[in-house]
C-alpha positions in Angstrom: 75.0 207.0 104.6 74.8 205.1 107.5 75.7 206.8 110.8 76.8 204.7 114.4 76.8 205.4 117.7 78.2 203.2 119.6 78.0 203.2 123.5 80.2 201.2 126.6 78.0 198.1 126.0 79.4 195.1 123.8 77.0 193.5 121.1 78.8 190.4 121.8 79.5 188.0 125.1 83.2 187.5 125.0 82.9 184.4 126.7 81.3 182.7 123.8 79.5 183.6 121.1 76.9 186.4 120.9 74.2 187.6 123.0 71.0 186.4 122.3 69.3 187.9 119.5 71.6 191.2 119.0 71.4 193.3 115.9 68.4 191.5 114.9 66.9 192.5 111.8 63.6 195.0 112.4 62.6 195.7 108.9 59.4 197.5 110.3 61.2 200.5 111.3 62.6 202.0 107.7 64.0 205.1 108.9 65.7 204.1 111.6 66.8 200.7 113.9 67.8 200.4 117.4 70.2 197.4 117.2 71.3 195.9 120.2 69.6 197.9 122.8 71.8 199.8 124.9 74.6 199.1 122.5 74.4 200.2 119.1 72.9 202.7 117.3 72.6 202.7 113.4 70.8 205.1 111.7 70.0 205.0 107.6 70.0 208.4 106.7 70.3 207.3 103.1 68.5 210.0 100.6 66.5 206.5 99.2 65.4 205.7 103.2 62.1 207.7 102.2 61.8 204.6 99.9 59.5 202.6 102.2 56.5 205.4 101.0 55.3 203.4 97.9 55.0 206.3 95.5 58.7 207.6 96.4 60.6 207.5 93.4 64.1 208.4 93.5 65.3 211.1 90.7 68.0 210.3 88.5 72.1 210.7 89.4 72.8 214.4 89.9 75.1 216.1 87.9 79.0 215.9 88.7 79.9 219.3 90.3 83.7 220.0 89.5 85.1 222.2 92.0 87.6 225.0 90.8 90.8 226.2 92.8 90.8 230.1 92.4 93.3 230.6 95.3 96.8 231.8 94.3 99.2 228.5 93.5 100.8 228.3 97.3 97.6 228.1 98.9 96.5 224.5 100.4 93.8 223.1 98.2 92.2 219.7 99.1 92.7 219.4 102.5 91.9 216.4 104.4 93.1 214.9 107.9 93.0 211.1 109.0 94.1 209.8 112.5 97.5 207.9 112.9 97.4 206.2 116.3 95.7 207.6 119.1 97.4 210.9 119.5 98.6 211.9 116.0 96.6 213.3 113.2 97.7 213.5 109.6 97.1 216.7 107.5 96.8 216.4 104.0 96.4 219.0 101.5 97.9 219.9 98.1 99.4 223.3 96.2 100.4 223.9 92.9 103.0 225.7 93.8 106.2 223.3 93.5 108.4 225.1 96.3 105.7 225.5 99.1 106.9 223.7 102.5 105.2 220.9 104.1 104.5 222.7 107.1 101.3 222.5 109.5 101.2 225.6 112.0 98.7 224.3 114.9 97.0 225.2 118.4 93.7 225.6 120.2 93.0 229.0 120.0 91.9 230.7 116.2 95.5 232.1 115.2 97.4 231.1 117.9 99.9 228.4 116.6 101.6 227.3 119.4 103.3 224.2 117.6 104.5 223.3 114.1 105.0 219.9 112.4 107.4 219.4 109.4 106.4 216.5 106.8 106.9 215.2 103.7 105.3 215.2 100.4 105.3 213.6 97.0 103.7 213.7 93.3 103.2 211.2 90.4 102.6 211.3 86.8 99.7 209.6 84.9 100.9 209.9 81.7 100.4 213.5 80.5 98.9 214.5 83.8 101.1 215.9 86.5 99.9 216.1 89.7 100.8 219.1 92.0 103.0 218.6 95.5 101.1 216.6 97.6 102.1 217.2 101.2 101.5 215.1 104.4 102.4 216.3 107.7 101.8 214.5 111.1 100.6 216.6 113.8 100.1 215.8 117.5 100.7 214.8 120.1 97.0 216.1 120.2 94.2 215.8 123.0 91.2 213.9 122.4 87.9 215.2 121.9 89.9 218.8 121.1 89.2 221.8 118.4 92.7 222.6 117.0 93.3 225.3 114.6 95.7 224.6 112.0 97.4 226.5 108.6 99.4 224.4 106.1 102.0 225.6 104.5 102.3 228.8 106.3 99.8 230.5 103.3 96.2 230.8 102.9 93.1 230.5 104.9 92.6 228.7 108.6 91.0 225.8 109.1 90.1 223.4 112.2 89.7 220.0 113.3 88.1 217.8 116.2 89.8 215.0 117.5 88.3 211.8 118.2 87.1 211.3 121.9 89.0 209.1 124.1 86.8 206.8 125.4 83.0 205.7 124.7 80.4 206.7 123.4 81.8 208.0 119.7 79.9 208.5 116.8 81.0 207.3 113.2 79.5 208.3 109.7 79.7 205.4 107.1 79.1 206.2 103.6 80.1 204.4 100.7 80.9 205.2 96.5 80.8 208.8 97.0 81.6 210.4 93.6 81.4 214.1 93.4 78.2 214.9 92.1 74.7 217.2 94.0 73.5 213.9 95.6 77.1 213.6 97.9 76.4 217.2 98.5 73.3 216.1 100.0 75.1 212.7 101.4 78.0 214.7 102.9 75.2 218.0 103.9 73.3 215.1 106.3 76.6 213.9 107.8 77.4 217.0 108.8 74.4 217.6 110.8 75.1 214.7 112.9 78.5 216.2 114.1 80.2 212.7 113.8 83.9 211.9 115.5 85.2 210.3 112.6 83.7 209.6 108.6 84.6 206.0 107.2 84.6 204.9 103.2 84.4 201.6 102.1 86.0 202.7 98.7 85.0 204.6 95.6 85.7 208.3 96.6 86.4 210.3 93.4 85.3 208.1 90.3 88.5 209.9 88.6 88.8 206.6 86.5 91.9 207.6 84.9 91.0 211.5 84.7 93.5 212.8 87.1 92.2 216.2 87.3 88.7 214.3 89.0 90.9 213.6 91.9 91.6 217.4 91.9 88.1 218.5 91.7 86.8 215.6 94.0 89.6 216.7 97.0 88.0 220.4 96.7 84.6 219.2 97.0 85.0 217.3 100.2 87.7 219.6 101.6 85.1 221.6 103.7 83.4 217.9 105.2 87.2 216.5 105.2 89.4 218.9 106.9 87.1 219.3 110.0 86.9 215.3 111.0 89.2 212.5 110.2 88.2 210.6 107.4 89.2 207.1 106.7 88.6 205.4 103.9 90.1 202.0 101.6 89.9 201.5 98.3 87.6 200.1 95.8 87.3 199.4 92.2 87.3 202.8 90.9 91.0 203.5 92.9 92.3 201.0 90.8 93.2 202.7 87.6 95.2 200.3 86.2 96.8 201.5 82.5 96.1 199.3 79.8 99.8 198.5 79.1 101.8 196.1 80.3 104.6 197.2 83.5 106.7 199.1 81.9 109.1 202.9 82.3 106.4 205.6 82.2 103.4 203.5 82.6 101.9 204.1 85.9 100.7 201.7 88.3 97.7 200.6 89.8 96.8 202.6 93.1 98.8 205.7 91.8 96.5 208.8 92.6 94.9 206.8 95.5 97.9 206.1 97.4 99.7 209.5 96.7 96.7 211.2 98.0 95.0 209.2 100.8 97.8 207.7 102.6 96.8 205.4 105.4 98.0 204.5 108.9 99.1 201.1 107.8 102.6 200.8 109.5 101.4 201.7 113.0 98.9 198.2 112.7 101.6 196.1 111.1 100.3 196.0 107.4 102.8 196.2 104.5 99.9 198.0 102.3 98.8 200.9 102.0 95.3 199.0 100.9 94.3 197.6 104.0 95.5 198.4 107.6 93.4 198.6 111.1 93.1 201.1 113.8 91.6 202.0 117.3 89.1 204.2 118.1 87.7 205.5 121.4 90.9 204.5 123.5 90.9 201.4 122.5 87.2 200.6 122.6 86.6 200.2 118.7 88.4 198.3 116.3 87.7 198.6 112.5 89.7 196.3 109.8 89.9 198.2 106.6 90.2 195.5 104.3 91.5 196.0 100.6 89.1 194.1 98.2 91.6 194.6 95.2 94.9 193.5 96.9 95.4 189.8 97.2 93.8 188.0 99.8 94.4 184.2 99.8 95.4 182.5 102.0 98.9 182.8 101.7 99.0 186.8 100.6 100.5 189.0 102.7 96.7 190.7 103.4 95.8 187.5 104.9 98.5 186.8 107.1 98.1 190.6 108.2 94.4 190.0 109.3 95.0 186.8 110.9 97.4 189.1 113.4 95.8 191.9 113.7 92.7 189.9 114.8 94.6 187.9 116.7 96.3 190.7 118.8 92.2 192.3 119.6 91.6 191.8 123.6 87.8 191.7 123.1 87.4 192.3 127.1 89.2 195.8 126.1 87.4 196.4 122.8 83.7 195.7 123.1 83.3 196.8 119.5 85.0 195.0 116.2 84.1 196.7 113.0 85.2 195.4 109.6 85.0 197.5 106.2 85.9 196.7 102.4 84.4 197.5 98.9 82.8 194.6 97.1 80.3 192.6 99.8 80.4 189.2 100.6 76.6 189.1 101.0 74.5 190.6 98.6 71.2 189.7 97.1 71.0 192.7 94.3 71.0 191.7 90.6 74.5 194.3 90.5 77.8 193.2 90.9 76.8 189.5 92.2 79.7 187.0 93.1 82.3 189.8 93.2 82.9 189.3 97.0 82.7 185.3 97.1 86.4 184.5 96.7 87.1 187.3 99.3 84.4 186.0 101.2 85.6 182.1 100.7 89.1 183.3 101.5 88.8 185.1 105.1 85.3 185.0 106.5 86.7 182.1 109.3 88.7 185.2 110.4 86.4 187.6 111.2 84.2 185.0 112.2 86.4 183.8 114.8 87.0 186.8 115.8 83.7 187.7 116.6 83.5 190.9 114.4 80.5 192.5 115.1 79.4 194.4 112.0 80.7 194.7 108.0 80.1 197.6 105.9 80.3 197.4 102.1 80.2 199.9 99.2 79.9 198.4 95.0 76.7 197.7 95.4 74.6 201.5 94.8 71.8 200.5 97.3 71.1 200.0 101.1 70.6 196.0 102.4 71.4 194.7 105.6 71.4 191.2 106.6 71.2 189.3 109.8 73.9 187.6 111.4 75.5 185.3 109.1 78.1 183.1 108.9 79.1 180.9 105.4 75.4 181.4 104.0 73.0 180.4 107.0 72.1 182.6 109.5 74.2 182.3 112.7 74.1 184.3 116.0 78.0 184.1 115.6 78.3 185.9 112.6 78.7 189.1 111.6 75.8 191.3 110.3 76.7 192.7 107.0 75.2 196.2 105.6 75.7 197.2 102.3 75.9 201.4 102.2 77.0 201.8 98.5 74.8 204.6 97.4 76.8 208.1 98.4 76.1 209.9 95.5 78.1 208.9 93.0 77.6 209.6 89.1 76.1 205.7 88.2 73.2 206.0 90.4 71.0 203.3 91.8 71.2 199.7 91.8 67.4 198.9 91.2 66.7 194.9 90.8 
């Protein structure tokens, strides 16, 4: 997990290339590094940060924690929130009772709900599995940096959330390859101590791998955190869940669970797909691009054309921070997953380079690694910094080589 705090200074000189020496490698400070002084503080707080001590040995992967729902069928479960534009949030939850309304009551004082919003619902089947009723309700307009109390479906307990700030500074927590293990619980507890404003996930959430009840368990597992702050996610390979059968009636399409449970604000950013999108934070001072490693990305693809339009629309004088997330890293010296992001890098790297993206976060490789600024496999002061953050706590363990 990486915790980032952006302030008012940009990492780049928008008149040309990067400022001299920004975001340079300072590997002598293993617990946390100051990058681009007065611009961005990135603190690595992985459980493996103590690996700087030669005697430290990371224990094996923690056991999977299966989280049950013990409340009535009409009560909300798997509650999580996400940002939709500058002034709205999407509240998502699941009920076993299919008659429950897709409605959210909310207000600034506990149990004093001054507004109500009605949304939509969906469900899906995955062979013999049938999901509960999945609700999505957009609430707002909301004030920035404000705590709101809300109740889902007019039943069950009250939740609270805090909206992100309207200007810098903003604090982002980033963690890849989460899963639902003892290590995941430790990672999320550690993130919670930082009182972040948003959490960004570059793929691999539940590790359900076609075992659909694990999606339900994951939603309940992360609810304590995901109901309080917006979680913005993109897909990883474990979200694909493509059935080993040709397309036919009754055969679930790829991303069936992911698309139904974790909708993204893709339409707001002009994206035609839930698998890639962008959003602004801190009043537009930060622009975050969420790319899809498992959606077509070639020069003629919808994703490529969308990305080119999206980046062309960013005014770096008004938006000093430009951040990208994807799942399969484009730069990786670990033995695990070598070359799996190369085709996407060859197709899209120039777009990010020309837009002067500041930093690219990836998961997939279950380790931490940070590069200096790079472009086309060479150090380049105009390129992004690439950071791998793929050890959120998944059941597969670390990539050691």
